[in-house]
C-alpha positions in Angstrom: -50.6 -100.2 -28.1 -48.7 -98.7 -31.0 -48.7 -100.8 -34.1 -46.3 -100.2 -37.1 -48.1 -99.8 -40.4 -46.8 -100.8 -43.8 -45.5 -97.2 -44.3 -41.9 -96.7 -43.1 -41.7 -94.1 -40.3 -45.4 -94.3 -39.5 -47.1 -95.5 -36.3 -50.7 -95.8 -35.5 -52.0 -94.4 -32.3 -55.4 -93.7 -30.7 -56.6 -90.3 -29.4 -58.3 -90.0 -26.0 -61.7 -90.3 -27.8 -60.7 -93.5 -29.6 -60.1 -91.8 -33.0 -57.1 -93.2 -35.0 -54.1 -91.0 -35.4 -50.9 -91.6 -37.3 -47.5 -90.4 -36.0 -44.6 -89.8 -38.2 -41.0 -90.0 -37.1 -37.5 -90.3 -38.5 -34.2 -91.5 -37.1 -31.0 -89.6 -38.1 -27.6 -89.9 -36.6 -29.0 -92.3 -34.0 -31.6 -89.7 -32.8 -35.3 -90.5 -33.0 -37.2 -87.3 -34.1 -40.9 -87.0 -33.9 -42.5 -85.2 -36.9 -46.1 -84.8 -35.8 -49.5 -86.5 -35.9 -51.7 -86.9 -39.0 -55.2 -88.1 -39.8 -54.1 -90.6 -42.3 -51.2 -93.0 -42.7 -50.5 -91.6 -46.2 -50.1 -88.1 -44.9 -47.8 -89.2 -42.1 -45.7 -91.2 -44.7 -45.4 -88.0 -46.8 -44.1 -86.2 -43.8 -41.5 -88.9 -43.3 -40.4 -88.8 -46.9 -40.1 -85.0 -46.8 -38.0 -85.2 -43.6 -35.8 -87.8 -45.3 -35.4 -85.4 -48.3 -34.3 -82.5 -46.0 -31.8 -84.8 -44.1 -30.3 -86.5 -47.2 -30.6 -83.9 -50.0 -28.0 -81.2 -50.7 -30.6 -79.2 -52.8 -33.2 -78.4 -50.1 -33.2 -74.7 -49.2 -34.9 -72.9 -46.3 -36.3 -70.4 -48.8 -38.0 -73.2 -50.7 -40.4 -74.1 -47.9 -44.1 -73.6 -48.9 -47.2 -73.1 -46.7 -48.7 -76.3 -48.1 -45.7 -78.3 -47.0 -46.5 -81.5 -45.1 -44.0 -80.5 -42.4 -44.2 -77.3 -40.4 -41.6 -74.6 -41.1 -40.2 -74.9 -37.6 -39.7 -78.6 -37.9 -37.9 -78.1 -41.3 -35.5 -75.6 -39.6 -34.8 -78.1 -36.8 -34.0 -80.8 -39.3 -31.8 -78.6 -41.6 -29.8 -77.4 -38.6 -29.3 -80.9 -37.3 -28.1 -82.1 -40.8 -25.8 -79.1 -41.5 -24.4 -78.4 -38.0 -24.8 -81.7 -36.1 -26.7 -80.1 -33.2 -30.3 -81.1 -32.5 -32.2 -78.0 -31.2 -36.0 -78.3 -30.7 -36.7 -74.6 -31.6 -36.3 -73.1 -35.1 -32.6 -72.2 -34.7 -30.0 -72.4 -37.4 -26.4 -72.1 -36.3 -23.9 -69.7 -37.7 -20.1 -69.3 -37.0 -20.3 -66.8 -34.2 -24.1 -66.3 -33.9 -27.3 -68.1 -34.6 -30.5 -67.3 -36.5 -33.9 -67.8 -35.0 -36.6 -68.3 -37.8 -40.0 -66.8 -36.9 -40.9 -67.4 -40.6 -39.3 -67.7 -44.0 -39.0 -64.0 -44.2 -38.5 -63.0 -40.5 -35.2 -64.1 -39.1 -33.7 -62.9 -35.8 -30.0 -62.9 -35.1 -28.5 -63.6 -31.6 -25.2 -64.1 -30.0 -24.0 -67.6 -29.2 -24.3 -66.7 -25.5 -28.1 -66.8 -25.8 -28.2 -70.2 -27.5 -29.0 -72.2 -24.3 -31.9 -69.8 -23.4 -33.6 -69.9 -26.8 -33.1 -73.6 -27.3 -35.6 -74.1 -24.5 -37.8 -70.9 -25.0 -39.9 -70.5 -28.0 -40.2 -66.9 -29.3 -43.8 -65.7 -30.1 -44.9 -62.6 -31.9 -47.9 -60.4 -31.2 -48.0 -57.3 -33.3 -44.5 -55.8 -33.2 -43.8 -57.4 -29.8 -41.6 -60.5 -29.4 -41.9 -62.5 -26.2 -41.3 -65.9 -24.6 -43.2 -67.8 -22.0 -41.0 -67.8 -18.9 -42.2 -69.2 -15.5 -45.8 -68.8 -16.5 -45.5 -65.2 -17.7 -45.1 -63.6 -21.1 -41.7 -61.8 -21.1 -40.6 -59.3 -23.8 -37.3 -60.5 -25.1 -35.9 -57.0 -25.0 -36.0 -57.2 -21.2 -32.9 -59.4 -21.5 -31.0 -56.3 -22.6 -32.4 -54.0 -19.8 -35.0 -52.5 -22.1 -38.3 -51.8 -20.4 -41.5 -53.0 -21.9 -42.7 -49.4 -22.5 -39.4 -48.3 -24.1 -39.6 -46.5 -27.5 -37.1 -47.3 -30.2 -35.1 -44.3 -31.2 -35.8 -42.6 -27.9 -34.8 -45.2 -25.3 -32.7 -47.6 -27.4 -31.5 -48.1 -31.0 -29.9 -50.6 -33.2 -26.3 -49.7 -34.2 -26.6 -51.0 -37.8 -30.3 -50.0 -38.1 -31.5 -53.6 -38.3 -34.1 -54.4 -35.6 -33.9 -58.1 -36.3 -30.2 -58.1 -35.3 -30.4 -58.8 -31.5 -26.7 -59.3 -30.9 -25.6 -57.4 -27.8 -23.1 -55.3 -29.7 -25.9 -54.0 -32.0 -28.2 -52.8 -29.2 -27.5 -49.3 -27.8 -29.4 -48.3 -24.6 -30.1 -44.6 -24.5 -32.4 -44.5 -21.5 -32.2 -47.2 -18.8 -34.5 -45.6 -16.2 -38.1 -44.7 -15.8 -38.9 -41.1 -16.8 -35.4 -40.3 -18.0 -34.7 -39.0 -21.5 -31.3 -38.5 -23.1 -30.7 -35.5 -25.3 -27.9 -33.3 -26.7 -27.4 -29.7 -25.6 -24.6 -27.5 -27.0 -22.7 -30.6 -28.0 -23.0 -32.3 -24.6 -25.2 -35.2 -23.5 -27.8 -34.2 -20.9 -30.6 -36.0 -19.2 -34.2 -34.8 -18.6 -36.5 -36.3 -16.0 -40.2 -36.3 -16.8 -43.1 -37.5 -14.7 -46.8 -38.0 -15.6 -49.6 -36.2 -13.5 -52.6 -36.1 -15.9 -50.0 -34.9 -18.4 -46.2 -34.8 -18.5 -44.3 -32.5 -16.2 -40.6 -31.8 -16.5 -38.8 -32.5 -13.2 -35.5 -31.0 -14.3 -32.5 -31.3 -16.6 -29.4 -33.0 -15.2 -25.7 -33.6 -16.2 -25.8 -37.4 -15.4 -28.2 -40.3 -16.0 -27.8 -41.2 -12.3 -28.9 -37.7 -11.1 -31.9 -37.8 -13.5 -33.0 -41.2 -12.2 -32.8 -40.1 -8.6 -34.6 -36.9 -9.4 -37.5 -39.1 -10.8 -37.5 -41.1 -7.6 -37.6 -37.9 -5.5 -40.4 -36.4 -7.5 -42.4 -39.6 -7.1 -41.9 -39.5 -3.3 -43.1 -35.9 -3.2 -46.2 -36.8 -5.2 -47.0 -39.8 -3.0 -46.6 -37.7 0.2 -49.1 -35.2 -1.3 -51.6 -38.0 -1.7 -51.4 -38.9 -5.3 -51.9 -42.6 -6.0 -50.2 -43.0 -9.4 -48.2 -46.2 -9.6 -44.7 -44.7 -10.0 -42.1 -47.4 -10.1 -38.9 -46.3 -8.4 -35.6 -46.5 -10.3 -33.0 -48.9 -9.0 -29.8 -47.0 -9.5 -26.7 -49.2 -10.0 -23.1 -48.4 -9.2 -23.5 -46.1 -6.2 -23.5 -46.7 -2.5 -26.5 -45.9 -0.2 -24.6 -42.8 1.1 -23.9 -41.5 -2.4 -27.6 -42.1 -3.3 -28.6 -40.1 -0.2 -26.3 -37.2 -1.0 -27.6 -36.9 -4.5 -31.2 -37.3 -3.4 -30.8 -34.5 -0.8 -29.1 -31.9 -3.1 -30.9 -32.6 -6.4 -33.3 -29.9 -7.4 -36.9 -30.6 -8.4 -39.1 -28.3 -10.5 -41.4 -26.1 -8.3 -44.3 -27.2 -10.5 -43.9 -30.6 -8.8 -43.3 -29.5 -5.2 -46.1 -26.9 -5.2 -48.7 -28.8 -7.4 -52.1 -29.2 -5.8 -53.6 -32.5 -6.6 -57.4 -33.1 -7.2 -58.9 -35.5 -4.7 -60.2 -37.7 -7.5 -56.8 -38.4 -9.0 -56.7 -42.2 -9.2 -54.0 -44.8 -9.7 -52.6 -45.1 -13.2 -50.5 -47.7 -14.8 -46.7 -47.8 -15.0 -46.9 -47.1 -18.7 -49.0 -44.0 -18.2 -46.6 -42.7 -15.5 -43.6 -43.0 -17.8 -44.9 -41.6 -21.1 
């Protein structure tokens, strides 16, 4: 049973193996906030005092947080946001006027539209290498998927940031260049054109097309031809939005495919490949 110690904001608890542990907490604006568990009552008390300093002081700055702080950086952001903006959010979010900042670290700050606040209030962003992802329904989901950007997409080729800042993830700052598998946008004589490319132990050009829709359907048609010829590469079909089944069928029938695809002879030992290999 929990027993309050002589230190304010500190409660003694016992771990499953019987070891004593000390939990620190603070109450602010009638909200009880857990600060974490510590091995000693003194350390837990220091966490409590530091939390009080953040919540009561006008001098504490996010940039002043140190690695040897008794409170985690995430917890400090949560407290600072609650104090300054009156909203308690359990993830390291600090509210702005028309956006919010998500602090991965003191020096790495992501910017999002307010529309995404509910999602990131309950989904913690993690970083592995250059990839940012969240745990969603038991799976690791790349946060760029929310913008329609595929996991294998390449910055500068498939999407870009309008202001050049890759940490600014507001919708107006993200420009999608290529939405479909195997489709590449390029400029030709001052006009935007679309090239379809498919991978068969190397990249093959399916064709060049006037519209993104035609290029996406050409990729699907090329994948169908390859499958009929016995190749087992895992080509993922493009789902083309904004057209009816009859329009899709009309484009599919008339669209031209490179003879290198329709006449290619496939080795019998060609095995299945991953989606990423198929869309290089």
